[in-house]
C-alpha positions as CSV (number, residue, x, y, z in Angstrom):
1,M,0.0,0.0,0.0
2,I,2.8,2.4,0.8
3,R,4.4,1.7,-2.5
4,L,1.1,2.3,-4.3
5,L,0.6,5.7,-2.6
6,A,4.2,6.7,-3.4
7,A,3.7,5.8,-7.0
8,L,0.5,7.9,-7.2
9,L,2.2,10.9,-5.5
10,A,5.0,10.6,-8.0
11,L,2.4,11.2,-10.8
12,H,2.0,14.8,-9.6
13,S,5.2,15.9,-11.4
14,V,5.1,13.6,-14.4
15,A,4.1,14.9,-17.9
16,F,2.1,12.1,-19.3
17,A,3.7,11.4,-22.7
18,A,2.7,7.7,-22.5
19,F,0.4,5.4,-20.6
20,Q,0.7,5.3,-16.8
21,E,-0.7,2.4,-14.8
22,P,-1.7,3.9,-11.4
23,L,-3.4,0.7,-10.5
24,P,-3.2,-2.8,-12.0
25,G,-5.6,-2.9,-14.9
26,V,-6.3,0.8,-14.8
27,Y,-4.3,2.8,-17.4
28,L,-4.1,6.6,-17.7
29,W,-3.6,8.7,-20.8
30,Q,-3.5,12.4,-20.7
31,D,-4.2,15.0,-23.4
32,T,-7.1,17.5,-23.1
33,C,-8.2,15.5,-20.1
34,N,-7.4,12.4,-18.2
35,V,-8.5,9.3,-20.1
36,Y,-8.8,6.1,-18.0
37,V,-8.6,2.7,-19.7
38,L,-10.1,-0.4,-18.0
39,K,-8.6,-3.4,-19.8
40,H,-9.9,-7.0,-20.2
41,G,-7.8,-9.1,-22.5
42,D,-7.5,-7.1,-25.7
43,R,-10.8,-5.2,-25.1
44,A,-11.2,-1.9,-23.3
45,L,-13.6,0.4,-21.6
46,L,-12.6,4.1,-21.6
47,I,-13.8,6.7,-19.1
48,N,-13.7,10.0,-21.0
49,L,-12.0,10.3,-24.3
50,G,-10.2,13.7,-24.6
51,D,-9.0,14.5,-28.1
52,G,-9.1,10.9,-29.1
53,S,-5.3,10.5,-29.4
54,V,-5.5,7.6,-26.9
55,L,-7.0,5.5,-29.7
56,E,-3.8,5.7,-31.7
57,H,-1.8,4.2,-28.8
58,L,-4.0,1.5,-27.3
59,G,-1.9,-1.1,-29.1
60,E,0.9,-0.2,-26.7
61,I,-1.0,-1.8,-23.9
62,G,-2.4,-4.7,-25.9
63,V,-5.8,-3.3,-26.6
64,K,-7.4,-4.0,-30.0
65,Q,-10.9,-2.8,-29.5
66,V,-12.8,-0.2,-27.4
67,E,-16.2,-1.6,-26.6
68,W,-17.5,1.3,-24.5
69,V,-16.7,4.9,-23.6
70,L,-18.3,6.3,-20.5
71,F,-18.4,10.1,-20.0
72,T,-18.5,11.7,-16.6
73,D,-20.0,14.9,-18.1
74,H,-20.5,16.7,-21.4
75,H,-17.6,19.2,-21.4
76,R,-15.9,19.3,-24.8
77,E,-12.4,18.7,-23.6
78,L,-13.6,15.3,-22.3
79,C,-15.4,14.3,-25.6
80,Q,-13.9,16.3,-28.5
81,G,-12.3,13.3,-30.1
82,V,-15.6,11.4,-30.4
83,L,-15.6,11.4,-34.2
84,K,-12.5,9.3,-34.2
85,L,-14.4,6.4,-32.6
86,N,-15.5,3.5,-34.7
87,R,-19.2,3.5,-33.7
88,A,-19.7,0.2,-35.4
89,V,-17.8,-1.4,-32.5
90,T,-17.7,1.3,-29.8
91,Q,-20.8,2.3,-27.8
92,I,-21.2,5.5,-25.7
93,A,-22.8,5.9,-22.3
94,V,-23.4,9.3,-20.6
95,P,-25.3,10.6,-17.6
96,K,-29.0,10.6,-18.4
97,D,-29.3,14.2,-17.1
98,E,-26.8,15.3,-19.8
99,Q,-28.0,13.2,-22.7
100,A,-29.5,16.3,-24.4
101,F,-26.1,18.1,-24.3
102,F,-24.6,15.3,-26.4
103,E,-27.5,14.6,-28.8
104,T,-28.8,18.2,-29.4
105,P,-25.8,20.4,-28.6
106,N,-26.9,23.3,-30.8
107,E,-30.0,23.9,-28.7
108,F,-27.8,25.3,-26.0
109,R,-26.4,28.2,-28.0
110,K,-29.0,30.8,-28.9
111,W,-29.0,33.3,-31.8
112,N,-31.5,35.4,-29.8
113,P,-30.7,34.6,-26.1
114,R,-33.3,35.3,-23.5
115,L,-33.3,35.4,-19.7
116,S,-35.4,32.2,-19.6
117,D,-32.9,30.1,-21.6
118,K,-32.1,26.8,-19.8
119,F,-28.6,26.3,-18.5
120,A,-27.8,30.0,-19.0
121,V,-26.9,32.9,-16.7
122,H,-29.2,35.7,-18.0
123,G,-28.8,34.4,-21.6
124,S,-25.1,33.4,-21.4
125,S,-24.9,29.6,-21.6
126,Y,-22.7,27.8,-19.0
127,V,-22.7,24.4,-20.7
128,R,-20.0,23.5,-23.3
129,P,-21.4,20.7,-25.4
130,P,-19.7,19.0,-28.4
131,S,-19.9,20.9,-31.6
132,Q,-21.7,18.1,-33.4
133,P,-24.5,15.7,-32.2
134,V,-23.3,12.5,-30.5
135,K,-25.6,9.5,-30.6
136,I,-25.9,7.9,-27.1
137,D,-26.3,4.2,-26.8
138,K,-27.0,4.1,-23.1
139,P,-28.1,6.9,-20.7
140,L,-27.0,6.3,-17.1
141,A,-29.1,7.2,-14.1
142,D,-28.2,7.7,-10.5
143,G,-28.0,4.2,-8.8
144,D,-27.4,2.3,-12.0
145,V,-24.6,-0.3,-12.1
146,F,-22.7,-0.5,-15.3
147,N,-21.3,-4.0,-15.7
148,W,-18.5,-4.8,-18.1
149,N,-16.3,-7.9,-18.1
150,G,-16.2,-8.2,-14.3
151,F,-16.0,-4.5,-13.6
152,A,-19.1,-3.3,-11.8
153,L,-19.2,0.5,-12.0
154,A,-21.8,2.1,-9.7
155,C,-23.2,5.3,-11.3
156,V,-23.5,8.1,-8.8
157,S,-25.0,11.5,-9.7
158,T,-22.4,14.2,-8.8
159,P,-23.5,17.5,-10.2
160,G,-21.8,20.8,-9.4
161,H,-18.9,20.9,-11.8
162,S,-21.5,20.1,-14.5
163,P,-25.3,20.1,-14.2
164,G,-25.7,16.4,-14.6
165,G,-22.2,15.2,-13.8
166,M,-21.7,11.6,-12.8
167,S,-19.0,9.6,-11.0
168,F,-18.3,5.9,-11.5
169,V,-17.5,4.0,-8.3
170,L,-15.6,0.7,-8.4
171,K,-15.1,-1.7,-5.5
172,Q,-11.9,-3.8,-5.5
173,G,-12.1,-5.9,-2.5
174,E,-12.0,-3.6,0.5
175,R,-10.8,-0.7,-1.6
176,T,-13.2,1.9,-3.1
177,L,-12.1,3.7,-6.3
178,A,-14.0,6.6,-7.8
179,F,-13.8,8.2,-11.3
180,T,-15.0,11.6,-10.3
181,G,-14.7,13.8,-13.4
182,G,-14.3,17.5,-12.6
183,V,-15.7,17.4,-9.1
184,M,-12.3,18.0,-7.4
185,H,-8.7,18.6,-8.5
186,D,-5.8,17.1,-6.4
187,G,-4.9,19.4,-3.5
188,A,-8.6,19.7,-2.5
189,K,-9.1,22.4,-5.2
190,M,-11.7,23.2,-7.9
191,T,-11.1,22.0,-11.4
192,N,-12.2,25.4,-12.6
193,W,-14.6,28.1,-11.4
194,F,-16.7,29.0,-14.5
195,D,-18.3,25.5,-14.8
196,T,-19.8,25.9,-11.4
197,E,-21.3,29.3,-11.9
198,W,-24.9,28.6,-12.7
199,D,-26.7,31.7,-11.6
200,Y,-26.3,35.3,-10.6
201,G,-24.6,35.2,-7.3
202,F,-27.0,32.8,-5.5
203,A,-24.7,29.7,-5.3
204,K,-26.9,27.2,-7.1
205,G,-23.9,25.5,-8.7
206,L,-21.7,25.8,-5.6
207,D,-24.4,24.3,-3.4
208,A,-24.8,21.4,-5.8
209,L,-21.0,20.9,-5.6
210,I,-21.0,20.9,-1.8
211,A,-23.8,18.4,-1.7
212,T,-21.9,16.2,-4.2
213,V,-18.7,16.3,-2.1
214,D,-20.8,15.3,0.9
215,K,-22.1,12.3,-1.1
216,L,-18.6,11.2,-2.1
217,I,-17.2,11.5,1.5
218,A,-19.9,9.1,2.6
219,L,-18.7,6.6,0.0
220,E,-15.2,6.8,1.5
221,P,-13.1,6.4,-1.7
222,E,-9.5,5.6,-1.2
223,I,-8.4,6.9,-4.6
224,S,-10.1,9.4,-6.9
225,F,-9.5,9.5,-10.6
226,P,-10.3,13.1,-11.7
227,S,-10.7,14.4,-15.3
228,Q,-7.9,16.9,-14.8
229,G,-4.7,16.9,-12.9
230,P,-3.0,14.1,-10.9
231,V,-4.6,11.0,-9.5
232,I,-5.8,11.7,-6.0
233,A,-4.3,9.2,-3.5
234,N,-5.9,10.2,-0.2
235,A,-9.3,11.0,-1.7
236,T,-11.7,10.9,1.3
237,A,-9.4,13.1,3.4
238,Q,-9.1,15.6,0.5
239,F,-12.9,15.6,-0.1
240,K,-13.3,16.6,3.6
241,T,-10.8,19.4,3.3
242,Y,-12.5,20.5,0.0
243,K,-15.9,20.6,1.7
244,E,-14.5,22.9,4.4
245,R,-13.0,25.2,1.9
246,L,-16.1,25.4,-0.2
247,T,-18.3,26.0,2.9
248,Q,-16.0,28.7,4.2
249,F,-15.9,30.4,0.7
250,R,-19.6,30.4,0.2
251,P,-20.5,33.4,2.5
252,D,-18.0,35.6,0.6
253,Y,-19.3,34.4,-2.8
254,V,-23.0,35.0,-2.3
255,R,-24.2,38.6,-2.6
256,G,-23.1,40.9,0.2
257,Y,-26.5,42.2,1.3
258,P,-29.9,40.6,2.1
259,T,-31.2,40.1,-1.4
260,E,-34.8,39.3,-0.3
261,K,-35.1,42.9,1.0
262,L,-33.9,44.7,-2.2
263,S,-37.4,44.8,-3.7
264,K,-39.3,44.9,-0.3
265,R,-37.7,47.8,1.5
266,G,-39.5,50.7,3.0
267,P,-38.9,54.4,2.6
268,H,-35.3,55.5,3.0
269,P,-35.1,57.9,6.0
270,A,-33.1,60.4,3.9
271,T,-35.9,60.8,1.3
272,Q,-39.0,62.9,1.2
273,P,-42.3,62.1,-0.6
274,T,-43.4,64.2,-3.6
275,K,-46.7,64.7,-5.3
276,A,-45.4,62.7,-8.3
277,H,-46.4,59.1,-8.4
278,Y,-43.7,56.7,-7.2
279,I,-41.1,59.6,-6.9
280,V,-39.3,60.6,-3.8
281,Q,-36.8,63.4,-3.2
282,V,-33.2,62.7,-2.1
283,T,-31.8,66.2,-2.3
284,P,-33.4,69.4,-3.6
285,H,-32.5,68.5,-7.2
286,L,-32.2,64.7,-7.1
287,Y,-35.1,62.2,-7.2
288,M,-35.5,58.5,-7.3
289,F,-38.2,55.8,-7.1
290,G,-39.8,55.2,-3.7
291,P,-40.5,51.7,-2.2
292,E,-43.5,51.0,-4.5
293,M,-41.0,50.7,-7.4
294,A,-38.1,49.2,-5.5
295,G,-35.8,47.2,-7.7
296,K,-36.6,49.3,-10.9
297,N,-34.0,51.5,-12.5
298,F,-34.7,55.2,-12.4
299,A,-33.0,58.3,-10.8
300,I,-33.2,61.8,-12.2
301,I,-31.5,65.2,-11.6
302,I,-33.8,68.1,-12.4
303,A,-31.9,71.4,-12.8
304,D,-33.4,74.8,-11.9
305,S,-34.0,75.3,-15.6
306,G,-36.3,72.3,-15.7
307,H,-33.9,70.3,-17.9
308,A,-33.2,66.9,-16.5
309,L,-30.7,64.0,-16.6
310,L,-31.8,60.4,-16.2
311,L,-29.5,57.9,-14.5
312,D,-30.6,54.6,-16.0
313,C,-34.2,53.8,-16.9
314,G,-35.6,50.3,-17.1
315,L,-37.7,47.4,-15.9
316,F,-41.0,49.1,-15.7
317,P,-43.8,49.7,-18.3
318,K,-44.0,52.6,-20.7
319,L,-47.3,53.7,-19.3
320,V,-45.7,54.2,-15.9
321,L,-43.0,56.3,-17.5
322,E,-45.6,58.4,-19.2
323,R,-47.4,58.9,-15.9
324,I,-44.3,59.9,-14.0
325,I,-43.1,62.3,-16.7
326,S,-46.5,64.0,-16.7
327,D,-46.4,64.2,-12.9
328,M,-42.8,65.6,-12.8
329,R,-43.9,68.2,-15.3
330,E,-46.8,69.2,-13.1
331,F,-45.2,69.0,-9.7
332,L,-41.4,69.0,-10.0
333,G,-40.8,71.6,-12.7
334,L,-39.6,69.2,-15.4
335,K,-39.5,70.7,-18.9
336,Q,-37.2,68.4,-20.8
337,I,-35.2,65.2,-20.2
338,D,-32.0,66.0,-22.0
339,A,-30.2,62.6,-21.7
340,C,-30.2,59.2,-20.1
341,W,-26.8,58.1,-18.8
342,I,-26.3,54.3,-18.9
343,S,-24.3,52.9,-16.0
344,H,-23.2,49.6,-17.6
345,S,-23.8,47.1,-20.3
346,H,-26.8,45.2,-18.9
347,G,-30.1,45.7,-20.8
348,D,-32.3,46.1,-17.7
349,H,-30.9,49.6,-17.3
350,F,-32.3,50.9,-20.6
351,T,-35.4,48.9,-21.4
352,L,-37.3,52.2,-21.8
353,F,-35.0,53.2,-24.6
354,P,-37.6,53.5,-27.4
355,A,-40.1,55.4,-25.2
356,L,-37.5,57.9,-24.1
357,K,-36.4,58.4,-27.7
358,D,-40.0,59.4,-28.4
359,H,-39.5,62.2,-25.8
360,G,-36.3,63.4,-27.5
361,V,-34.0,61.9,-24.9
362,K,-30.3,61.3,-25.9
363,F,-28.3,58.4,-24.6
364,W,-24.9,58.7,-23.1
365,T,-22.4,56.0,-21.9
366,M,-18.7,55.3,-21.9
367,D,-16.8,53.9,-24.9
368,S,-16.2,50.5,-23.4
369,I,-20.0,50.1,-23.0
370,A,-21.4,51.6,-26.1
371,D,-20.9,48.6,-28.5
372,K,-22.5,46.3,-26.0
373,C,-25.6,48.5,-26.3
374,E,-25.4,48.9,-30.1
375,N,-24.4,45.3,-31.0
376,P,-25.3,43.1,-28.1
377,R,-25.5,40.0,-30.3
378,Y,-21.8,40.3,-30.9
379,Y,-21.1,39.2,-27.3
380,D,-21.7,36.2,-25.1
381,Y,-22.2,38.2,-21.9
382,P,-25.2,37.9,-19.6
383,A,-28.0,40.4,-19.6
384,M,-27.6,42.0,-23.0
385,I,-30.6,44.0,-24.0
386,G,-31.9,41.4,-26.3
387,A,-32.3,38.9,-23.4
388,Y,-35.0,41.1,-21.9
389,N,-37.4,40.7,-24.9
390,A,-38.1,44.4,-24.6
391,G,-39.2,44.8,-28.2
392,F,-35.8,46.0,-29.5
393,E,-32.5,44.3,-29.9
394,Q,-30.0,47.2,-29.9
395,A,-29.7,50.8,-28.7
396,K,-27.9,53.5,-30.5
397,I,-25.7,55.7,-28.2
398,D,-25.8,59.4,-29.0
399,R,-22.8,60.5,-27.0
400,I,-19.9,58.2,-26.3
401,L,-17.8,59.3,-23.3
402,K,-14.3,58.5,-22.2
403,A,-13.0,57.8,-18.7
404,G,-11.9,61.1,-17.2
405,D,-14.4,63.2,-19.2
406,V,-16.0,66.2,-17.4
407,I,-19.2,67.4,-18.9
408,E,-20.7,70.8,-18.3
409,W,-24.4,70.5,-18.0
410,E,-26.8,73.0,-16.5
411,G,-24.1,74.6,-14.4
412,Y,-22.9,71.2,-13.0
413,K,-19.7,69.4,-13.7
414,L,-20.4,65.7,-14.5
415,H,-17.4,63.5,-14.0
416,I,-17.3,60.2,-15.9
417,D,-14.9,57.5,-14.7
418,W,-14.4,53.8,-15.5
419,M,-15.9,51.8,-12.6
420,P,-16.0,48.1,-13.1
421,G,-17.0,45.5,-10.5
422,Q,-20.1,43.5,-11.2
423,T,-19.0,43.8,-14.9
424,E,-15.9,45.1,-16.6
425,F,-18.2,47.3,-18.7
426,G,-19.3,49.9,-16.2
427,N,-18.8,53.5,-15.5
428,A,-19.5,56.0,-12.6
429,L,-20.9,59.5,-12.8
430,W,-20.3,61.8,-10.0
431,L,-21.0,65.5,-9.2
432,E,-21.3,68.0,-6.5
433,L,-25.0,68.5,-6.0
434,D,-26.8,70.3,-3.3
435,G,-23.7,70.4,-1.1
436,K,-23.1,66.7,-1.4
437,K,-20.6,64.6,-3.4
438,I,-22.9,62.1,-5.1
439,V,-21.7,59.1,-7.2
440,F,-24.0,57.0,-9.4
441,S,-22.4,53.5,-9.3
442,G,-24.7,51.2,-11.3
443,D,-24.9,47.7,-10.0
444,N,-21.5,47.6,-8.3
445,L,-22.6,47.6,-4.7
446,F,-26.0,47.5,-2.9
447,G,-27.2,47.4,0.7
448,D,-27.4,49.4,3.9
449,P,-24.1,51.0,5.1
450,A,-25.5,51.1,8.6
451,D,-25.5,47.3,8.9
452,P,-21.9,46.2,9.8
453,A,-22.7,42.7,8.5
454,Q,-23.0,43.9,5.0
455,N,-20.1,44.4,2.5
456,G,-22.2,45.5,-0.4
457,H,-20.9,43.5,-3.4
458,E,-23.7,42.9,-5.9
459,C,-22.7,39.5,-7.2
460,V,-19.7,37.6,-8.5
461,N,-20.2,36.4,-12.1
462,A,-17.2,35.6,-14.2
463,R,-19.3,35.8,-17.4
464,N,-19.6,39.5,-16.8
465,S,-15.9,39.7,-17.7
466,A,-15.4,40.4,-14.0
467,I,-12.0,39.3,-12.7
468,I,-11.9,40.7,-9.1
469,E,-8.6,42.5,-9.4
470,E,-9.8,44.2,-12.5
471,G,-13.3,44.8,-11.2
472,Y,-14.5,45.0,-7.6
473,L,-11.1,45.8,-6.3
474,V,-10.8,48.7,-8.8
475,A,-14.3,49.9,-7.7
476,A,-13.4,49.8,-4.0
477,K,-10.2,51.7,-4.5
478,Y,-12.0,54.2,-6.7
479,L,-14.6,54.9,-4.0
480,Q,-12.0,55.1,-1.3
481,K,-10.3,57.8,-3.2
482,L,-13.5,59.6,-4.2
483,Q,-14.9,59.7,-0.6
484,P,-18.6,60.3,-1.7
485,D,-21.2,61.5,0.7
486,I,-23.9,59.6,-1.1
487,I,-23.7,56.5,-3.3
488,M,-26.7,56.1,-5.6
489,G,-26.8,52.5,-6.7
490,A,-29.0,51.3,-9.5
491,H,-32.3,49.5,-8.8
492,G,-33.3,52.3,-6.5
493,V,-30.6,51.7,-3.9
494,L,-29.6,54.8,-1.8
495,M,-26.6,54.6,0.4
496,T,-25.9,57.4,2.8
497,E,-22.8,57.8,5.1
498,P,-21.0,55.1,3.1
499,K,-17.4,55.5,4.4
500,A,-17.2,52.4,6.6
501,F,-19.3,50.5,4.0
502,I,-16.6,51.2,1.3
503,E,-13.9,49.9,3.6
504,R,-15.8,46.6,4.2
505,Y,-16.3,46.4,0.4
506,H,-12.5,46.8,-0.1
507,E,-11.7,44.2,2.5
508,W,-14.1,41.7,0.9
509,A,-12.5,42.2,-2.5
510,L,-9.1,41.5,-1.2
511,R,-10.4,38.5,0.8
512,I,-12.2,36.8,-2.1
513,I,-9.2,37.2,-4.4
514,R,-7.2,35.2,-1.8
515,E,-10.0,32.6,-1.6
516,Y,-10.1,32.1,-5.4
517,K,-6.3,31.7,-5.5
518,E,-6.5,29.0,-2.7
519,L,-9.4,27.2,-4.5
520,L,-8.0,27.0,-8.0
521,P,-4.9,25.0,-8.8
522,D,-3.3,27.2,-11.5
523,A,-0.7,29.7,-10.1
524,N,-2.4,32.2,-12.4
525,Y,-5.9,31.4,-11.2
526,E,-7.5,33.6,-13.9
527,Y,-7.2,30.8,-16.5
528,L,-9.6,28.8,-14.4
529,Y,-11.9,31.7,-13.5
530,D,-12.3,33.6,-16.7
531,P,-14.5,31.9,-19.4
532,Y,-13.2,34.4,-22.0
533,W,-9.4,34.3,-22.0
534,V,-9.7,33.2,-25.6
535,S,-12.7,34.9,-27.2
536,A,-14.2,35.8,-30.6
537,Y,-15.7,39.1,-31.8
538,P,-18.3,39.0,-33.0
539,Y,-19.5,36.0,-31.0
540,R,-22.4,35.5,-33.4
541,V,-21.3,35.5,-37.0
542,D,-24.1,36.0,-39.5
543,F,-23.7,34.5,-43.0
544,Q,-27.4,35.1,-43.9
545,Q,-26.6,38.2,-46.0
546,Q,-22.9,38.0,-46.7
547,R,-20.8,34.8,-47.2
548,T,-17.5,36.3,-46.1
549,Q,-17.0,37.7,-42.6
550,E,-14.1,38.8,-40.4
551,V,-13.7,37.6,-36.8
552,S,-11.2,38.8,-34.3
553,I,-9.8,36.2,-31.9
554,T,-8.4,37.7,-28.7
555,V,-6.0,35.7,-26.5
556,R,-5.1,36.9,-23.0
557,N,-1.9,36.3,-21.1
558,F,-2.3,36.5,-17.3
559,R,1.3,35.6,-16.6
560,D,4.4,37.6,-16.0
561,T,6.2,35.9,-18.9
562,L,5.8,35.6,-22.6
563,Q,3.0,33.1,-23.6
564,Q,2.9,30.9,-26.6
565,H,-0.4,29.8,-28.0
566,R,-2.0,27.6,-30.7
567,V,-5.7,28.1,-31.4
568,E,-7.3,25.9,-34.0
569,L,-10.9,26.7,-35.1
570,Q,-13.1,23.6,-35.4
571,L,-15.2,24.6,-38.4
572,P,-18.5,23.0,-39.4
573,P,-19.0,21.7,-43.0
574,G,-19.2,24.5,-45.6
575,V,-17.0,27.0,-43.7
576,S,-13.3,27.8,-44.3
577,A,-11.0,30.1,-42.3
578,D,-7.9,32.0,-43.3
579,P,-6.0,31.2,-41.1
580,A,-7.7,28.2,-39.5
581,I,-4.9,27.9,-36.9
582,L,-3.5,30.8,-35.0
583,T,0.0,30.5,-33.5
584,G,2.0,33.1,-31.9
585,T,3.0,34.8,-28.7
586,V,1.3,37.3,-26.3
587,G,3.4,39.5,-24.0
588,P,3.2,39.4,-20.2
589,K,0.0,40.6,-18.6
590,S,-1.5,41.6,-21.9
591,R,-3.9,40.6,-24.7
592,Q,-3.6,40.4,-28.4
593,S,-6.2,40.1,-31.2
594,F,-5.8,38.2,-34.5
595,K,-8.0,38.6,-37.5
596,V,-9.6,35.6,-39.2
597,K,-11.4,35.6,-42.5
598,L,-14.4,33.2,-42.6
599,T,-16.0,32.1,-45.9
600,A,-19.2,30.1,-46.0
601,D,-20.6,27.9,-48.7
602,T,-24.2,28.4,-47.6
603,A,-25.3,25.4,-49.7
604,Q,-23.2,23.1,-47.5
605,L,-23.6,24.8,-44.2
606,P,-26.5,23.3,-42.2
607,A,-29.4,25.6,-41.3
608,G,-29.6,27.0,-37.8
609,V,-26.9,27.7,-35.2
610,Q,-23.6,25.9,-35.6
611,L,-20.9,25.9,-32.9
612,V,-17.2,26.8,-33.7
613,P,-15.1,25.6,-30.8
614,M,-11.6,26.9,-30.4
615,D,-9.1,24.2,-29.6
616,I,-6.4,25.8,-27.4
617,T,-2.8,24.8,-26.6
618,L,-1.0,27.1,-24.3
619,D,2.8,26.9,-23.7
620,G,2.6,23.2,-24.7
621,R,-0.4,22.3,-22.6
622,Q,-3.5,21.1,-24.3
623,Y,-6.6,22.8,-22.8
624,G,-8.9,21.6,-25.6
625,Q,-12.0,23.1,-27.0
626,L,-12.8,25.3,-24.0
627,F,-14.4,28.2,-25.7
628,D,-16.5,28.8,-28.8
629,F,-18.4,31.2,-31.0
630,I,-21.4,30.5,-33.2
631,I,-22.4,31.0,-36.8
632,Q,-25.6,30.9,-38.8
633,A,-26.3,30.9,-42.5
634,R,-30.0,30.6,-42.5
635,E,-32.6,29.9,-39.9
636,P,-34.0,26.4,-39.7
637,E,-37.3,25.8,-41.5
638,K,-40.3,26.0,-39.3
639,K,-42.5,22.9,-39.2
640,N,-46.0,23.3,-40.3
641,A,-48.5,23.5,-37.5
642,K,-50.7,20.4,-37.3
């Protein structure tokens, strides 16, 4: 036993250029993932497949035929080599809860994403299915036992890293072995973060993962065979440590204020009622929604001249807007709304765009935000305007601002600054108004500064392009330097006397950075946090009108050293790329974009959405088809209604 553990530990530092045999009869091949081979004579069962290169080497261990491949989950780096299988002799089994990801993968990428899309965070999908449908021979349910040539693999539902992930548990005498997919990486760490991020800061995926770890602890596995990283020798002890880490991390991950109170709060003591429906007064020239409209987006500065500036406007009906404009004209001296400033890229902050345009309102926002409003389909970010089904798909920005701009408006100086946090694509507007320094901060922090238990962060969501050092930490330092008297958050959140609140917000940002670094096994944790370190612009490439399009592929380097990459586009039939393979270097702590010309033969390209995965190798390590973009030549024909 001591020799076995020593051998397993030695695998930590070995680059797998050939088969390893961590246990008698269990072989390990490593490419885009760990591929495990169970051998019986010259026949084999594989657990996961990776890029399929294992198939070219099975003869080295005396295998002539693969009878089954079992997948722990649907992630592309586990199954991207499936087309290399001889399906006449090899059958495939997958978790029943993930069968649809394999068989109808294109259903999980939307040309017109909506908030209600399944397996999506506000329209941005968190599943990574294969690029082409895979026929499944046997779906596996929790509690099934898969028997093959004397191996009895108990099927255990273990979601968390994947919505329907499964582990395969094997008894060998008194020893329990578990093939656990991406549930845990050696060292009691997460395989990655972005695959467990299933909602908007409410921990649905994290809670599923914690429950899964509990289930595996109860099974007391001696050895865990993960889909990434070294074989885990002291598995049960590591699962216990892992559970402790995840449980301790959870309070800092979930939103830093009582979310159930956001839309149920009473009047703020610093406000005064007005005769205008739903409107309360914050200072002599500043107004916001009262508690009846809590959670909606609306704040307005009305100058002495009667000209006004809106600070976000969305999530309520046009009829309500018309009513309050009429009331503000009658009771608050409003004559004209000059402009609506948009705090960040999320569509719920300007769903009233067409109605305000009818009133002659201009729209302002910062340059890093404008294209997300004007071309939201070009991005795979959550909460783009189209996701809200508000009757329009894009919003033209009239005035594009830059960080550091100071606008003279009605005798006030409006300061525009980059303020990321909840998303990279945010800005702050601040001014001296009625003897107070007031900053409008969008969705970056919410809550009650008077409650010392609150730290104010709105949510952590990596799909917002929201690395903490580049987001919440920047926002916290910005507010520390600004020292505002009042913070006006979006969704009707008013924060007075915020100094101590800002300090707690800053401390939280530093703390959660440390926690992510402890949870994720890469020394540069961002590669396992950020789902966009290789990305395409536009994300949705439309061949419906033009058969040639240009796409920009951006590669990020989070390291302090030069980074070499190879990115190969996995193109569907009927599409060619020039170049199809991108090789090169990116300097330390930087990003670089590479142009690709795509040409479609629309007669060959199937109708509907087609996935284009990007197969990534970085500094010699195969990451596989982690990220993608989508294309469409023509919409699928609609079936006649019966």
